[in-house]
N, C-alpha and C positions, 0 to 999 in steps of 0.2 A: 878452660881449666882456673882451676880457684889458684894455682901458682902464680897465676899476673894480678890477680887482684888481692894479694895477701895485703897490702898497703891501706885500702879502702877496710880490712874488719876489722873491727873493734870490740865486737860484741857478738859472739859463739852460743848458742843454745844446743846441747846434745842431747838426744833421747834415747835414753840408756836402755837396755836389753832388758828382759822381766827377770831373769830370773837369776839367783849365785852364780852358778858356775858361768853364765853365756857374760854375766856382768864382768867376773872378773877376766877373762878370756878377750874382754874389748879392751882390757888397762893398757898392752901395748901402741893400739889404735889413737888411746885418750894420749897417752905421751906423745905420737907422733904430733896430732894435732896442738899441744902446747908449743914443742919445737918449731912446727912451724909458724905459728900464730904466738910466738912471747911474750907479749905485749898486750893480748884481747885477752877482756875479762870472760873466762869460761864457765858456764852454767849448765849443769847436769839435772835435767828434766826425769826422775824415775818414781818406780812404784813402791812404796814405804819398806815392804821387807828388803829389797834389796838395796837400796839406800847406804845402809850400814856399808854396806861393800869400799865405799869411794868417801868414807870419812877418812882426814889426814892424807886423802892422797894429793900429794905436791901441786899434779898437772889441770886442780881443780880449783875453782874461785867460790862456787857456789854450787848447792845442789838446794832443787824444785822439788817438792813431792807431789806427783798424781796422785788424788787421794779418790780414787775410781768408787768406792765403797763409802766416799763423801762427798763434800764439797763439788767434786766434777764428775760423779755419775750422771750416767745418761747423757742424751740428746743438750741437754741444755747443759750438764754440765758440763760438756767439752765446749763450749760455748762461753761458760766461764772460765776457763781456761786461756780459750784463745782471747778472750780479753786482757786477762792478766799477763801473756807474754806479751801480746802487743806493747803494753805499756813500756815494757823493757828493752823495747827498739833493738832487736835484734837484728844484726846485719846475716846471719848466715847460722842454718839450724843443717844439721850433722845427723841424718838417721840410721844409730845402731838397729832400732828396732824396724821389721822391716814390714809391719804392718799399713793395708792402705789410710788407717785412721792417725798413724803419726805423720804421713804427708799431708793430712789433711790439717788436722791440727795446725802444723807449721804455716801451709798456707792460708788458711784464717787468721792465724797471728799476725801478717802481713811481713814475715821476714822475706827478705826479699830473692836471698840466696837460700833454696831449699837441695841438701846432697844427699842420695842414698841411691842403696840399689833400684833396679826398675821390675820388681815384684810385684805383685798383689796388684795389678791392674793401675797403679799409683803414676804412672811416667807424665803423664799429665801435669800430675800436681807436681813437680821437681825440676827444678830448673838445672841442676848438677845430675846428668843420669850416667849413674853408672850401670854398668851391665856386669852381668856374670860370666863366668869363662869356666870351661868343663873343667880344667884342673882345679882353678880354685873351690867348686863344689865339693871335689874328692877330698881335698886336701883339710886341715886343720882350720878348726874352727877361729883361732889365735887369725889364722891368716888370709881365712876368711871376710873377718873386719879390717885386717889390714889392706889387703884388697880394694878396699872401699877410700881409701888413702889415697893409695898407690892409682886407682884408677881414675881423681881427681888431680891428677899430678903434683901432689906433693909429697916430701920424701918422709921416709921411714926410719925408725930409731930403735932398731931391735925386737925380740921376739920376748922379751922378759917380760912376766905380771909385776903387777903394784898391787900389795898390800901391807897397808900401815900400821900396825900395831904402835900404840904411843906406849912411854915409858906408863906412864902411869897406869896403863891398861893393865902393859904385863905385872906391873904391885900389886893390881888386883886379883890377877889371875893367881898369885902365888898365894896372894890372902884368903881366898876360897877354896884355895887347895888346904891350908893351914885348917879354914874351918869346918871340910868333910871328910878329915883326920886321914889327909895325902899323904903320907910321909916323902921325903927325898928317896930316889931310887929309880928305876927305870920305870916310866909311866907311860903304858901303851891307850890310844884309843881305838874303839871301835866305832864305826858307826853304820850296822847293820839296818838303815829304812833306805829311802830314795823315794823323791817325787815322783807323779805320775805313775803308780800303778804299784803291782808285785815284779814285773818281770826283770828288774834289775836287782831285785834283793835276791842275794845266798842265803840259803837254807838257816833258820835264827838256833835250829839245833847244833848247827855244823858250826856258827857263829862261839855256840855256849861252849863246844869241846875245844874250842881253839884258844880261847879265853882260860878255861883250864889247866891246859898245857901251857900257857905261857905264864900263868903264873906259878906251877909247880916245877917248871924245867928253868925259865929264867926269872924268878923271883918279882915277877911285873906285877903293877898294878895298872886295873882297869878301870878305865873312863868309858862308861857308854854314852855317846853322841846321837843329837837326834830333836828334830822339831817336837812341839807341841800333839802334833798328830801321832808319833811315835810314843807316847808318852808308853800304852801298856806295852808295846813292844818291847820298850828299854827293859822297863819293870820286870817283866819276865824272864830277860835276859841275864837280868843282874843274880836274878834268884835262883838260875838255872848254873848259873857260873859259882855263885855263893859266895864263902870269902873272897876280900880282894878285888872286888868287884864296886863297880856304883854308878849306879844310874843319874843322867844327867838331861832324857831328852825332854823337852820342854819346861827344863829349872833352870834356863840361862838366856838371856839374850844374845844375840846372833855377834853382836864384837863381845863379849864376854866369852862364847864358846871359838870363836876363831883364836882371841888370845889363850884360851886353853889351849887347843889345839897348837900352839904355839909352844908350850909347854912339854909337849913330848917328844918323846924319843924315838916312836915309831908311831904310824895311822893306819890303820888297819880299814877298808872301806869300799864299799858299791862306787859305782857311779852315779856320784850324784856332787853337789854344789860344795860338801863339805871338800871333797875330793879336791879341787880348784884351791879352795880355800888352803890347803895343806901342800900341795903347787908351789900356789903360791909364795908358802913361808917356807918353803925347802925344806920340810919336812918328813923325813924317812919315810916311803910308804909305799902300801901294797893294795893295790887297786884290783877289786875283783867283776872281772867285765861279763857280761852276759849278754843281752838283746842288744848293745849298743856298736855303736864304730868305733875301738880306737883309736882310727886313723886321725876321725873328725873330733871325740873331744875326751883325749885320753888324758892323764896328766900331763904337763910338763914340765917337770925336772928334774935333776940328775939323780936324782936320789930317791924315784916312784920306779916302779914294776909294778907291770900286769900280770895276772891270772888269767888266759883266755882263752878257750879250747874251741875255736870257733867248728872243729871236726865235729865237734859232740852234734850238732843242729844243721842239714842242709839247707835252714830259711837265715842261718846266723850271718849278717846281722839282721835283722828283722826290723827293729826299731819301734817293736811294739812295746805300749804301757803293760799288757798281761800276755802271757805266750798263747799264740794264736792256735797252737797245736796240745796246749791242756798241761802237757809233761814235763814242763820248765827242765828240758832237758840243757840246755845250754850252764845252767846254773847246779841242776842235780848231777852231772860231770864231772862237776871241779871237786875235789877231795879234801878230806880239812888236813893231809900231808901237803899237797901239792902248795897250798897256802902258808902251811907253816913251814916247808923249806923257802919260802919267798921271804917270810919275814926274818928269817934267822940268816940268811943272808942279807938281809938289809942291817939288823943287826952289827952282822961281822965287818960291813961295811962303815956304819956309822962309828963301829970304835976304832977303826981304822984312820978315819978322817983327822 
């Protein structure tokens, strides 16, 4: 158990999760690592697209990029990265990423203690072998990552998410709003996209109707969020909503998008990485859930509500990227009125805060 080895661990490598939402949900476990090893130098190894999640995180000393599209591509790239890591003389590797490759990399890097779940046929490559147990697999992903820490005999330090937006980034967000002619008032973010296929997306025409109603009834201004791959979706949605909506899909960095979400009075989203951004920033939000499991990946903050109709489909949650029965009934069953009611409830609660 690592509890007995704390005094001998000076340098720790954390292999980050690969996606924004998952990465945010590891932050309570990362905080626990820092509290258990307060004097250690903690380096986080992350893919470039997820690394911005950890900027300004007080529990991390350094972030290294795992550049699979460049220097670390292929088997030769893996060996190159392992040599780079070996030079850092890490004492302990903690693997939030469950793939065989993560364990192999830490082994090739010569890190003497390697801690991870015994998944993906990698048990022999680990020294701290943490087994998953049934309740852990059925609970929230936050608790799954915390289970890795607990399984090693280390202390936990709460479930609160950590996502730090600096004062300069808040100022940049406000300047950006001024540049795109967003005045003071109720600002609502819509996030109509989702990674990994169409199944997690509520219908664009319903997002459009919702946006129009929020503008007309609440005098709101709408910002549409999404990545470069959702640029066309954002442009069409902004056109369908009309005056009062601005498309930001593919127009900002991830850090700026996070800071802009922090300016919102309400965020309405599919199950996505940005949903967890809003949760971490404690922004009132409505999450529209279809094929995913809200128990495992739902937003965790006091000002989030979920619109989810599991009775609409006998296969829910199917966890598929595209609807296996084509008609997408888990999402088509969710009417605009239901999401609007949830949005109004969140706005009413926020006014009373």
